[in-house]
LUMGU-254444 format. One line per 3 residues: number of its first residue (from 1); their letters; for each residue z, x, y of C-alpha. Coordinates in steps of 0.2 Angstrom, whole numbers, plus 5000, padded with zeros to 4 digits. Layout:
! residues N
NUM = a = Z X Y ~ ...
This chain:
! residues 268
1 = xxx = 5343 4556 5059 ~ 5336 4551 5076 ~ 5324 4563 5084
4 = xxx = 5332 4576 5096 ~ 5328 4573 5114 ~ 5325 4587 5126
7 = xxx = 5340 4590 5137 ~ 5337 4594 5155 ~ 5341 4612 5151
10 = xxx = 5328 4613 5136 ~ 5316 4605 5148 ~ 5318 4618 5161
13 = xxx = 5317 4632 5147 ~ 5300 4625 5142 ~ 5294 4624 5160
16 = xxx = 5299 4642 5162 ~ 5290 4647 5146 ~ 5274 4637 5152
19 = xxx = 5275 4646 5168 ~ 5276 4663 5161 ~ 5261 4659 5149
22 = xxx = 5251 4653 5165 ~ 5256 4669 5175 ~ 5251 4679 5160
25 = xxx = 5234 4670 5159 ~ 5231 4672 5177 ~ 5235 4691 5175
28 = xxx = 5222 4692 5162 ~ 5209 4683 5172 ~ 5212 4696 5187
31 = xxx = 5209 4711 5176 ~ 5193 4719 5183 ~ 5179 4723 5171
34 = xxx = 5164 4736 5171 ~ 5148 4736 5163 ~ 5142 4748 5150
37 = xxx = 5127 4752 5162 ~ 5138 4758 5175 ~ 5149 4769 5164
40 = xxx = 5133 4776 5156 ~ 5125 4780 5173 ~ 5141 4789 5180
43 = xxx = 5151 4795 5165 ~ 5159 4808 5176 ~ 5168 4794 5186
46 = xxx = 5177 4787 5171 ~ 5190 4791 5158 ~ 5186 4780 5143
49 = xxx = 5200 4776 5131 ~ 5198 4768 5114 ~ 5213 4756 5111
52 = xxx = 5208 4750 5094 ~ 5219 4754 5079 ~ 5216 4771 5070
55 = xxx = 5208 4763 5054 ~ 5196 4753 5065 ~ 5191 4770 5074
58 = xxx = 5189 4779 5057 ~ 5177 4765 5051 ~ 5167 4764 5068
61 = xxx = 5169 4779 5079 ~ 5165 4777 5098 ~ 5158 4795 5103
64 = xxx = 5159 4790 5122 ~ 5179 4789 5121 ~ 5188 4803 5130
67 = xxx = 5205 4798 5122 ~ 5212 4785 5110 ~ 5229 4775 5111
70 = xxx = 5233 4759 5103 ~ 5236 4743 5114 ~ 5255 4744 5108
73 = xxx = 5256 4762 5113 ~ 5249 4759 5131 ~ 5260 4743 5133
76 = xxx = 5276 4753 5129 ~ 5273 4768 5139 ~ 5259 4775 5150
79 = xxx = 5253 4792 5142 ~ 5255 4807 5153 ~ 5236 4810 5150
82 = xxx = 5231 4794 5159 ~ 5243 4797 5173 ~ 5235 4814 5176
85 = xxx = 5218 4806 5178 ~ 5223 4797 5194 ~ 5237 4791 5206
88 = xxx = 5241 4774 5213 ~ 5229 4777 5228 ~ 5214 4781 5217
91 = xxx = 5198 4773 5221 ~ 5182 4773 5211 ~ 5174 4785 5223
94 = xxx = 5188 4798 5222 ~ 5181 4815 5218 ~ 5198 4821 5210
97 = xxx = 5202 4806 5199 ~ 5194 4795 5187 ~ 5195 4776 5184
100 = xxx = 5202 4772 5167 ~ 5191 4761 5156 ~ 5199 4753 5141
103 = xxx = 5188 4748 5126 ~ 5191 4738 5110 ~ 5179 4727 5100
106 = xxx = 5178 4712 5111 ~ 5188 4716 5127 ~ 5203 4704 5122
109 = xxx = 5215 4718 5118 ~ 5208 4729 5132 ~ 5212 4715 5145
112 = xxx = 5231 4714 5139 ~ 5233 4732 5139 ~ 5224 4734 5156
115 = xxx = 5236 4721 5163 ~ 5250 4731 5158 ~ 5242 4747 5166
118 = xxx = 5238 4737 5182 ~ 5257 4733 5184 ~ 5260 4752 5184
121 = xxx = 5248 4754 5198 ~ 5234 4762 5189 ~ 5216 4760 5193
124 = xxx = 5209 4753 5177 ~ 5194 4743 5171 ~ 5190 4734 5155
127 = xxx = 5173 4737 5147 ~ 5164 4721 5148 ~ 5161 4713 5130
130 = xxx = 5169 4729 5122 ~ 5159 4739 5110 ~ 5146 4724 5109
133 = xxx = 5143 4727 5127 ~ 5141 4745 5125 ~ 5128 4743 5110
136 = xxx = 5119 4729 5119 ~ 5120 4732 5138 ~ 5110 4715 5141
139 = xxx = 5125 4706 5135 ~ 5134 4709 5151 ~ 5140 4694 5161
142 = xxx = 5138 4697 5180 ~ 5148 4688 5193 ~ 5134 4688 5206
145 = xxx = 5115 4691 5205 ~ 5104 4694 5220 ~ 5085 4693 5216
148 = xxx = 5073 4701 5227 ~ 5054 4698 5224 ~ 5045 4701 5241
151 = xxx = 5038 4715 5251 ~ 5046 4709 5268 ~ 5057 4722 5276
154 = xxx = 5068 4709 5284 ~ 5072 4700 5267 ~ 5075 4717 5259
157 = xxx = 5088 4721 5272 ~ 5095 4703 5270 ~ 5096 4705 5251
160 = xxx = 5105 4722 5252 ~ 5117 4715 5265 ~ 5121 4700 5253
163 = xxx = 5123 4712 5239 ~ 5135 4724 5248 ~ 5145 4709 5253
166 = xxx = 5146 4702 5236 ~ 5151 4718 5227 ~ 5166 4718 5238
169 = xxx = 5173 4702 5231 ~ 5164 4701 5214 ~ 5167 4712 5198
172 = xxx = 5149 4714 5193 ~ 5135 4712 5205 ~ 5116 4714 5200
175 = xxx = 5102 4718 5212 ~ 5087 4712 5202 ~ 5069 4717 5207
178 = xxx = 5055 4706 5203 ~ 5036 4707 5207 ~ 5033 4716 5224
181 = xxx = 5052 4720 5225 ~ 5050 4734 5212 ~ 5039 4743 5225
184 = xxx = 5054 4746 5236 ~ 5062 4757 5223 ~ 5048 4768 5218
187 = xxx = 5051 4787 5217 ~ 5044 4794 5234 ~ 5039 4810 5226
190 = xxx = 5027 4802 5213 ~ 5023 4786 5224 ~ 5022 4793 5242
193 = xxx = 5010 4779 5247 ~ 5024 4766 5244 ~ 5038 4763 5257
196 = xxx = 5054 4768 5249 ~ 5069 4757 5252 ~ 5079 4772 5259
199 = xxx = 5067 4774 5273 ~ 5068 4756 5279 ~ 5077 4753 5296
202 = xxx = 5076 4735 5301 ~ 5086 4737 5317 ~ 5102 4729 5324
205 = xxx = 5111 4719 5318 ~ 5106 4727 5301 ~ 5112 4743 5294
208 = xxx = 5099 4755 5288 ~ 5094 4751 5270 ~ 5099 4768 5264
211 = xxx = 5117 4766 5270 ~ 5118 4748 5261 ~ 5111 4754 5245
214 = xxx = 5123 4769 5244 ~ 5138 4757 5248 ~ 5132 4745 5235
217 = xxx = 5130 4758 5221 ~ 5146 4767 5226 ~ 5155 4750 5224
220 = xxx = 5148 4749 5206 ~ 5133 4738 5209 ~ 5118 4739 5198
223 = xxx = 5100 4739 5202 ~ 5088 4732 5188 ~ 5069 4730 5188
226 = xxx = 5058 4719 5179 ~ 5049 4730 5165 ~ 5034 4719 5165
229 = xxx = 5032 4721 5184 ~ 5034 4739 5183 ~ 5021 4742 5169
232 = xxx = 5009 4730 5178 ~ 5008 4742 5192 ~ 5005 4756 5180
235 = xxx = 5022 4764 5184 ~ 5035 4771 5172 ~ 5053 4771 5174
238 = xxx = 5056 4789 5171 ~ 5042 4795 5182 ~ 5039 4782 5196
241 = xxx = 5056 4773 5199 ~ 5071 4779 5207 ~ 5085 4785 5196
244 = xxx = 5097 4771 5201 ~ 5085 4758 5193 ~ 5088 4751 5176
247 = xxx = 5074 4742 5165 ~ 5076 4723 5163 ~ 5067 4711 5153
250 = xxx = 5064 4693 5158 ~ 5075 4686 5144 ~ 5089 4697 5151
253 = xxx = 5087 4690 5169 ~ 5088 4672 5162 ~ 5104 4676 5153
256 = xxx = 5111 4685 5168 ~ 5107 4670 5180 ~ 5115 4658 5167
259 = xxx = 5131 4668 5165 ~ 5133 4670 5184 ~ 5136 4651 5185
262 = xxx = 5126 4648 5200 ~ 5132 4663 5210 ~ 5114 4669 5214
265 = xxx = 5103 4672 5229 ~ 5084 4673 5229 ~ 5074 4682 5242
268 = x = 5056 4679 5240
């Protein structure tokens, strides 16, 4: 028999299916993510949900999870336990509620479940790269990277202003410290001879650096420092660096810059 031709009705039906698929893909792309570094640093802000199947969890338990629900269960109905964590007006800085973080092996299922919860108005994130990202924080893929490698107070203020603006529109923003840049973030108690970032006030039109740093960190921004640069100055992270600073190796920075797809700023 001759091949069946698509009638106008069938053509419209297929177009509708393609549109629905495109809308679904757009929804998945818009699901916000969060890095393992951010969750580890402030566990009190997040309610972590393991959405893998029970047999997967038995084989590879995830101790950091606060609860476990399968993707199917979350898409079918929002559990009361999650509703109790927050409301539709929740923000990451709300003292009374927590941001929900969904975790699976690679983040694929978590994205789909998160898209469903977002439609219900919940404040939800996906753990970037899933369990792989948790085990290997260096595997994170930042959306924007600001690199500071100077002792100039003006450039410090410019870099922080850029980071604050970037974190308002991008999911994961890194503030990377290289060379002299690490000295701004030393512990003022153990390194009183160094000028600490929180004491720098460049003057109008800049905001004080302390206020900009707080805004950056509160919005989920991450500060990383070159380990070699820190050790070269005979500092240790535990004793001589601010609590907000996370160690970073040079290969890590190279990976971060390549994954940011050109969304980088250098202040040197």
